[in-house]
N, C-alpha and C positions, 0 to 999 in steps of 0.2 A: 796341695797347691802345685802347679807347675809353672815355670817360666818358659815361654815358647818364643824363641828368638829367631827372627829373619835377618839374613846377612845381605848387605848390599853397601852402595856409596850413596851419601846424601846429595841432594841437589837435583835440579832438573835436567843437568846435563846428562846423568846418569840413570835416569828414571826408567827408561826402557831398555836398559843393557840386559844381556845374558846374566852377567854378575849380579844382578838386582832381583833374581827370581825369588830369593827369601822375602825380601821387601814386598814384592808383588803378592806372595801369598798370604802375609799377615795382613795386608791391607783387604784382600778377598774375604778371609776370615772375619776381620772386624766389621766389614761393610754387611755381610750376610748376617752376622750375629747380632747386627744394631748395638755394637759397642763402640765406645768412643765419648769425648774426642781424644786424640793424642796428646799427651802433655809432655813437656821437657823435663825429664828426669834421668839421672845415672848416665849423662853423657849421651842420652838416646830419647827416642819418642816411646812413651810407655802407655799402655792402656791396662787397667786392672777391671776385672769384670767376672762374669760366669760364662763358661760354655758348658750347657747343660746345667748339671747340678755342681760343679766343680769350679771352685774359685782358681782363675787363670789369670797370669799377666803376661801380656805381649809386648816384646821388645824389638825396637828397630835401633841398633847402634848408630850414632851421627858421628863417629870418629874416624870416619873411612875404613875400609875394609882390613887393612893391616894393623889396625889397633882396635879391633872389636872387642877383644879380651877384657879391655879396660872396662867398657860399658856393661859387659856380660857379668864380670866379677862384683863390680859395685852393686848391681842390682841384686845378685845372687846373695851376697852377704846381708844386705838390707833387709831382704825379704825372709832372712834366716832359712834359706833352702840349702840342700847339699847337691852336688854336681849331677847327682843320680835325678834330681828334679827338673834338671835342664834339658831342653830338646832344642837343637838347633837346625833350622832349614836353610838348605845352601844348594847352590849349583854345583853339579857333578860332571865333570869332563868325560869321566870313564862309563857313564851310562848313555844308553841310547835316548834321544829326545823322548820326553813325555814320560819315561821310566821313574818310578818312584820306590825307593827302598829304606828301610829303617835300619840303623846300625846303632848298637850301644858300644861306645868304648873304641879303643883301636887308635891308629895314626891319623896324622892330618893329611897325608898324601899330598903334600906339598900347597895345599889351600891355604892362602895366606890369613884369612879370617879364622879359620880352625887353628893354624899354628898359632895366633895371638890368643885364643881362649885356652888352648893347652898350656900356654905360659901362665895364664892367670887362676883357672880353676883345676888344671890336669887335665886328664883324658877320659875320665869316668861320666861323661854325659852322653845323652843321645843325640842322633844326627837323622834328619829326613834328607836323604840324598835325591836332588832333583835333577834328573838327566837332561843335559843340554846338548850331547854329543861332542865330538872332538874334531878340530879343524884339519886333522891329519898329520900335522908336524908340530913338535914343542914350540918352534921359533914363532909360529902363528899364534899360540893360545893368548898371549897377553891382548893383541888387537881382537882376537875372536870374543873373549868373555867381555871387553869393554866396547863391543858394538851392539846396537839395538837388534832385538829379534826380527828376522826377516817377515815380510807379508805372509809368505807361505808358511810359516811357522805358527801363526796366530790361532788356527784351529786346535791343534794340538796343545797348545799352552793353555787356551782357556779351558778346555776340558780337564787338563791337569789343576789348574787352579780351582775349579769347581769342585773336582773331587777332593782336594784337600780340604776346602770348605766344609763339604757334606761330612768329612771324617773328622772334623775339629773336635767334636764332643767327645769322641773315642780316644783322641790323642790326649786331650786334657785328663781324662779317666784312666790314662796309662794302658789303654787297650790297643796296642799298636798293630795287633791283627786284624780288627775289626776297621781301623783307620786305613790299613792299605787295601782292605776290601771295598771300603768305600771309594777310595781313588780308582781302583781297578775297574769299578762298574761305571765310571765315568771314561777313563781311557780305552778301556777295552770291552763294551757293552756286548751282550749277547747277539750272537748274529740273527739277522731277521729270520722269523718264523721258528726260532728255538728258545726264545725267552719264556718265562712262565706265563705271560700274558699274550704270547704270539704263538701257540701251539699250532703245528700244522694238522689241517683236517687230514683224515685218512684218504687215501686214493680210492676212487671207483674201483671195486672187483672188476677183473677182467672175466667175460664170460666163459664157463667151461666148455668142454667138448659135449658134456652130456646136456648144458642147458642150449647150447646151440643146436643139438640134435632135436630138443623139443620145440623150437622156435618155428611156428607154421610159415611165417613170412619167408625165412631162409629155405625151408625143407620141403614146402609144399609142391608136388609134381607139377611139372609144366602141362597146361591144358592142351588136348588134342586140337589141332586145327580143324574147323567146321568143314563138312562136305558141301558139295554143289547143291546137294538136294536139301540140306538143312538151311543152308543161305537162302534158297529159293523160297522155302516153306516160311522163313521168318519174315521175308520181303513181303508175301502174300497176306500174311496174318496182319502186317501193318496197315494194310489197305482194306480190310473187311468191315 
């Protein structure tokens, strides 16, 4: 069993924030898989069900970002899981918008939600890092992550969330490679004409010199102009 956690802040005020992309991802997974409703448990919102053939728990901590570890730790212990069974989806400033990377273990890189989870279950859990880009200066980070996604970002955001949902069964099964392939198929699909179902038709071959030489239309000798006698004979024949 996997415990898949999406990070964010509770309440309508924060629903569209970049910091809440983890919540958005879990909502899309639950909706597309027909799971629900969400229930209040472990200081969070929880759904237990199946993704594919795997029993899975989806958790959105409601403690606010800085205390996410309280909810995650409580759920993990109740479900008798180890940190290796926990996968956390969170916003990542150091990835370009729309990028998705899996990482097992490691530091929290200053992310307050991950910092709290480290404190409660240690560092040996999986993370799905969801790129939101960087505002360019550290002093602008807080305002940037707590601002809503811009309208110009909605297309790549929707592709990313759809890809996460497409790959959710692989994630629940522990196959992170196939999960990332599913995401990539949404956010970076094959170019037009190069996909399996969009093969380019071969171009018409250009005529060779030999073929051109055999073409009667191109290579027929020009006819000799008719003489005056011939033209007169033809005119006489018309009136016989």
